[in-house]
Structure formats: C-alpha cells, structure tokens
N, C-alpha and C positions, 0 to 999 in steps of 0.2 A: 541237204538236211542239217548236217553238222554246222554249216555256216549260219543257217537261220536260228539254230539253237543257241549258238555262241552270241549272235546279235541280240537275241531276246534276253539272255542272261546279262549282257552288258547294259542294255537299257534298264533292266530291273535294278542293277547295282547303282546306275546313275540316279535313278528315281529315289532310291533309298538314301543315297548320300545327300541329294538336294533336300529331301524331306527332313533329314537330321539337321541340315544347316539352317532351315527355316524355322525349326522348332525353337521357341523361346521359353526357357525355364525362368519363371519369376524369381527375382532376387529375394532372399529372405528379408522380412521387415525388421528394421533395426531402429527402435524408438530412441529419440534423443533425450527423453525425459519421461517421468512417470505419467504425466498427463497424456502424452502421445501414445504411450503403451496402453493406457486405459481406453482412450478413444478408439484405438485399433481393436481392442477386445470387444467393444460395443459394436463395431462394424462387423466383426467376425460372427457375432451372435445375432446379426440383423436387427439390432436395437436402434441403430441410427435412422432406420426407415420408419420407426414409430414416431408418433407426435412428440412424446416426451424426450426421446432420444435426439430428435431433430432440434428441439428447443434447447437441450443441453449443449449441443454443438454450436448452435447459433449464438447462445448466450456467451460461450467462451470467446467467440470472435468479436461480438459486440462490446464486451468488457474491455477489449484492447483498442477498439476503434473509438469508443466514447467513454473514456475513463473519467472518474471523479478527480478534479484537479485539487491537489492539496499542497501544503507546505510542510516540510519535515522540520521538527519532529511532529508526529501525528499518532493519535490513538483513537480507535473507535470500536465499540462493542456492536456486534451485528446479529441479526436474527435471520435465519434462512429456513423457509418452510420446506419440509421434506417432500411435499407434493409438487413443488415447483423446481424447475431446472434453472438455477441462478448462478451467475458468476459475477464477481466484482472486480473492477479495475481501478487502481489509484495511480495518478500521474504526478511525478515530482521531479525536481532537479537534484543533481549531485555533482560534486566537483572532484577532480583528481586530488588525492591526499586524504579523502574521506573514505569511510567504510559504510556502505548501506547495510543496516542491521535490521532485520525483520523478525519479529516473534509473534506467533499465532498461538493463542491459548484457547483450549476447548473449555468453555464455561459450563456446558452441560455434558452429562455422561454420554460419550460418543466415541465409538471406535471406527467410524467411517473413514474411508480413504479421503484425504483432503489434499488438494494440489495447490501449491504456492510456487509461482514462477515469475522470474524477473526478466523484463525485456528492455533493451536499449533502443531508442529511436535514433536511427543513423542520419547522416547528412542528406539522404534522399527520402526521408520520412518513412523509411521501412523499419519494421520491428525485427530486432535480432535477439533471440533468446540467449541470455548470458548466465543464468543461475537458477537452481531449483532448491527449494527448502528440503531439509532432512524430513523424510516422510513420517518418522516417529515423533521427533521432538518439535517438528514444524518451526525450525530455526533456519534462517538464511543470512549469510554474510557475503558481501561482494565488495571488492575494492575497485572503483572505476580507474581506468588508465587515462581517461580524458573527461573533461566537463561535458555533460550530456543530460538529456531528459530520459527518464526511465518510467516504465509502467509495471506495476506489480499486479498480477492476476491471482485471485483467490477463487477456488471452485471445489465444492465437495462432489463426491460421486453421486450418481443417480439415486433418487429416493432416500437420500440422507440429508439431514439438516441439523438444526439446533442453534445454540448461541456460541459465538466466538468473539475473542478480543484480538484485534490486529494492532500491533505497535510497529511504527516505522520511524527509524532514526538515522541520521547521518552523523557518525561519530568519528573522532580522529583515528587515524591509522597508527600514530606514534604516541608513546607515553611522553608526558611532559618532561623535558630534559633537566630541569632544576628541582632538586628535592624540596618538597613542601610548598611549591609554588604552582600557580595556575596561569592561564592566559592573561589574568589581570595584572601580572608582573611584567608584561611586555610593554616597554616604554618607547620603542622606536620600531617602525614597521618597514616592510618592503617598499622600495622606491623612494624613500626619503632622501633629499639631496645630501651629498657629502662633498668635502673639499671645495666649498663655495659653489656647488652646482656642477662641478666638472665630472662627477660620477654620481651614481645612485646606489642606495643601500641594497645589497643583495642578501637580505636575510632579515632576522628580527633580533632585537636586543632585549634580553630578559634580565631585569635588575634584581639583585639579591645581595645579602651581606657577604663580605669577603670570607672565603673558606666554605661556603655552602656547597654540598656535594653536587656534582654534575653527573647525571645518571644516563645510561644508554637507553634510548627510546625504543630500541628493537634489538634483535639478535644481529650479529655481524662479526667482522674482524677488523682489526686496526691496520690501516694502510700506512698511516704516518702519525708519529707522535714526537713533537719537539718544537723548537723555536723556528718560526717562519715569518719573517718580515713584519708587516703592519699587524698581523694577527697575534704577534707575541707567542705565547705558549699555545699550541694548537694540537688538536686531534682530528684525524680524518677516519671515520668509521664507514666501512662499506656495508650497505644493506642489500645482501644478495637476494632476498625475497622480492624486492622491488627494483633491483638493478639501479640503485642510486647511491650517491655518496653523501654522508652527513658531516658537516663541518662545524667544529666547536673551537671558538677563538677567545683570546684574552684570559686564558686560565691562569690561576695563581699557582697551582701545582698540577702536574700531570702524573697520574697513577697507573698508566698502562704503557705498553711498549709495542712497537711495530710487530705485527704478526699475531698478536693476542686474539684468541677467540672470545667473543663477548656475548653474554646473555642479557636480554632486556632487564634493566634494573641494576646492572653492575655499575660501580662507580668508576668514571673515567678520569676524574680530577676534581678540582674545586674552582669556584668562581673567583675571578680576579679582575685586574685591569691592565694587563701587560700589553706590549705592542703600542699601537697608536691610541690606546684607550687610557694612557697614563693620567690624563687630565680629567677623566670622567669617573663617576662612581663605579664601583665594581659591578660587572654584568657579564653575561654570556652572550656572545654573538653566535647565533645558530643559523646555519644555512643548509640548503639542500641543492644538490647538483645532479642533473640527469640531462645530458645534451645541453648543458648550460645551466645557469642558476634558475631556480624556480621559487615562487613565494611559499614559504613553509607554513604560513598561518593555517591553511586548511588541514594540514597534517597534525596540528596541535590543538585545534579548537573546534568544538562541535558547532554546527551551523544552526541558525534559527533561534527561536525563543525557547524558554524552558518547556519541557514536555508537560502538557496538561493531562493528567491521568483521569481516566473514566472511573467514577466511583459513585457512591450513594445508591439510591433506589433505582433499580433497573426493571421494575415491575411492568412498565409500559412496553418494554421490548417485545415485539411480536404481536402486540394487542392493537385493537381498534381504539382510536382516540378521537377527541373532538377539539377543534381549534376555538379558542375563547373569544377571539375578536378578528375583525378583518385585518389582514396583514399580507405580507409577501414571503414566499419561501424562495431560497436561492439554490442554484445548482451545486454550489460548493460553500464551504464555511467562510470564504472570503466575500460572499455576497454577490457574486457575478450571476448574470442571467436569471433575474428574479421572475417568479410566477405569482400573480395576484390571486388570493383566495378569500372567500367570504367568511364571516363569522359563522360558527357552528359547523364548519366543514368537517366531514368525516374522512379519516385517513388511517393508515396503519403505520405504527412505529417500527421501522426495520433496522435502525441503527442509532447509536447515541455517542456523542463526544462528551467532553467535560461540560460544555455549555449548550449544545444543540442536540435536537433529535433529527434524524433523517427519516422523513415520512414518505409514504407512497399513497398517492391519490387513487381513487377508484379507476381512473382512466390510465393508470400506469405511470404517470409523471411522478418524479421524485424531487425532493428538495429538503433543505435544512431549515429548521425553525427553532427559535429559542425555547428552552425548556419551560419557561414560565408562561408560555402562550398556549399550552395544551392541558387537557384534563382527561380523566377516564370517563366511561359511560355509566358509572354506577348511579348517577342521578339523571332523570329524564328532563327534557325541556318543557314537555307539555303532555297532557293526557287527552286522548281523543276517543270519541264514541262514533263508530261508523254509522252513517244514516242509511246507506245503501250497500248492496253487495258490491264487492270489489276484489282485487287480486293483490297478493303479496309477491314481490319480485325478488329473484336471487341477487340481482345486481341493478344498478341504476340504468336499466334498459327495458323498454316496454315489452320486449319479446322474451325476457328471461322469467317466465312463469315459475312460481314456487308453490303457492297454495292459494286457496280462496279466503276472502274476508267476508264474513256475514254481517248483515245489518245489526247494530248494537254491540258488535265486538269492541272490546277495549284495546286501544293501542297506545303504547308509550313512545313518544317522539324522542329520538336520541341525537339526531343531527341531520345534516343535509348534504347534497351534492348537486349543484345546479338546480334543476327542476324536480328533483327527487328528494325524498326524506327517508332516513333510516328509522325504522320503528321496531318495537318488540311487542308481541301479543302476550296474552295471559299464560300461554303454554311455554313462554321463554324462547319462542322462535323469532329470530331476527329476519327482516327483509325490508324491501324498499316499496314505497308508495309514491304516486305522482303528486305533484304540487296541487293539481286540480282536485284530486281525491281528498287530499288533506283539507283543502279549503271547504269541501262539501260536508265534512264531518263536524260534529259538535265538539268543542273544546271545553273541558271542565275547568282546567287551569291554564292560564296563558303566560305565567311568569316562569322564570328559569329555576332550575334545581328542584323540580318536583320529585320527591323520593318514590322509588318503585317498590 
C-alpha cells in the first residue's frame, strides 16, 4: 500500500513538473516606436477586427509598399478625412554626409496622435525602420551612414484628420568651413587630377581671401596642428559624433593646438596657400577621412533644387474640384505613370505642392495636376429638368441609391466621371446620375459656367 502511494505521488510530481515546463508565458510586448504601440493598443481593444481598424492597418502597409516617389527638397500640404483611414508614403534618396530633415506642421487645430516614421530600403529590398519623429513637435532628423533609398510614412490615429504640411529636405551635416562663404566658393572638386594625373584630388578646394577665418564645421578635438608636407600648415579635427577625421590644409595661420576641445563655429586658423599651394590663389583644402578619403561635397552642400514652398490659396484642399480640360495626371510630380482624364472630370483635392494639386478620382486613383487646370464647383455646367422619374446615386455606381428624382425636378450639372454626371438638386443635395438619364432630360442652358 505504501509503495502504491509513493508511486502515485511520484507520478503526480512528474506531471506537475512537465506541465510547468510546457506552460509558455507570453513575453511582454515591447514596441519599437509609437506607431507600433498604437497599433498594439488597437489590437488589444479588438479594433483591428473592425472595418475601419483593418483599413488603418492596411493603409499603413500600403503606404510603404507603394509610396509616392519624390525628389528632395519637397513640400506638400495634405488633407486627410477623419472618416477615412489614410497613410501616406514618400520615397526619396539620400546620401552619406547629408541629414534627412522632416518637419510636419499641423495647419488645422488638431491634437491627434500623428505618427511619422522613416524606413530605409536595404540591399534585399526590405524596409528597415530607422527613425521616428518627435511626437509633440513632429520633427525628425536622421543622418544616413550610407547612400540609400528611404520611405517616410505619415499616418494619424483613427478617426482623426485635418490639414498638414510636410517638408522633407536633405541638408548638410557640417557647417561650411570658411567664414562668409558657401558651396559657390568651391573651385576644385573631388577626383580632379593632380600631379599630371598621377593622383586624384581627395577633397575640395574652397577659395577665399588670405586671412579669412576657417571655422570648425562641428564639435570635436584637435588631433594634429602644425606643418605637414604638401599640406603646409594643417589641422586635423576628429569628429567623434560621426567617427571621422576632418582635414584642413594650406592654412596661413593656425590658431589651435593639439588636444584642444573645439565647438562648432570656433576659429581653427585662416585661409592661405602654404605647402604645395604656393603658386595658387589662397584657398582651404578640406577633406574627410573615414576608412579612407571620402567626397566631402555632400557634407557641405544641400542636394536638389531650391525648396519650393507651398503658399497662396489653399481653399481647394479637401474639396471636390472640376478639371477644366482633357489632360493627364501623373503618379508623381516628375510626370511618371500618367493617367488620362476627360474634361469636366470630378475629383477631390487631397494635397498641394507649390505648382500642382494631388487629386483623387472617384475610383480611388490619385495623381498630380497643374493648379491652373482645375476649378471649384461654384458654377454649374448646365441646368437640367428631369422628364421622368429617376434616382440620385451616392457615387458613380448604379447600385449606390441615394434618393429619388421626380419629373420636372431641376438639377445643376457640376461635372462627370465616365458615364455618370455629378449634379445638385434644389435642396443642395449632391449626387450622381447616369449619362442616359442626363440625355433624356431637358437642358435649359448648354453652355459652361451657368450660375447656381
């Protein structure tokens, strides 16, 4: 009896031990960014299983897979309908030496959570999250360590929208090293032949008057200061933030010494033509070294053209508009992948740059169109009187019933979409009618710009 009892207790103990070993305690969720944390909160509240929640999650992914291709610098004012789950992606390139700088401005009174995240496309075409904007100021700064393609994703929380302005720039990481000068003063560039072609120029030459101050482009400490061969009077400044060495050569005077701690903007010396530059006008030879010499131009000069600011009248933003003539809209402002649309096409303005509006067609397609090719709907194209009973539709879809149209009802024609026409009745209610129904009605005026 004692033996059976002992055996039973032993089996129970083994069962309990094995049961404990098989029990898996879920690891606590650790979000990598605010967007992931918010998405997890939606999942915990079972909101991702709703239609709107699923749309929000899908839009976040689609914006990364099919972003708008732009060139930096870029600025766009956008409108997001609070009833829709929308995310926007912008794809652009950036080079080592530049700083990706993103600023999002809330143009309407809005305290909604807004998520701004930067992703790098790696060599396997995979997206790697690299930076998140400050959630309050909506500012993002990131210095690439390699030349790459990046995607910026913008997305507000559910049921929140409004008007925003997004500015994307690639700016230099370093201050210009010659006081009072800009990249226009660079007279000789990386790779230029030297010594009859026996070697190549490993830096840039910045020309200025003798004695012009040479300033520190960043914080660091002086590794070397003195006469060094063909460089004449030189200074080596170590940039610990970026683990690179900055080389200043041909100085007239050196005003620092080895070991000095330097702040950005401090004077290191003055421009001269010492060393092998004795026969040339005074200039600073500036180089950057990190595992060898690298072209310093991207560190000193903003890329792309001058930023074109969004300004002027933004009243069309978020509103329905009409296209004034047959034209094409493009998937990006560079004019790629155009879509042909007809005169009087109805669309909604969902974004604007300095020269173009980004519009959304009733079928969901989007594209950019020049600002002078659109107008508002304040004036109708035509006034109709219905001959027979018909229906007004919510959208250009025969199944999307909205309300009835009675014989002799007056309708103002605002624009079209394929075989449908957008109209407004006397009660101010907008809807769509078929082309056949329009043709069966009597038109009192058939010329454009009939006032309503």
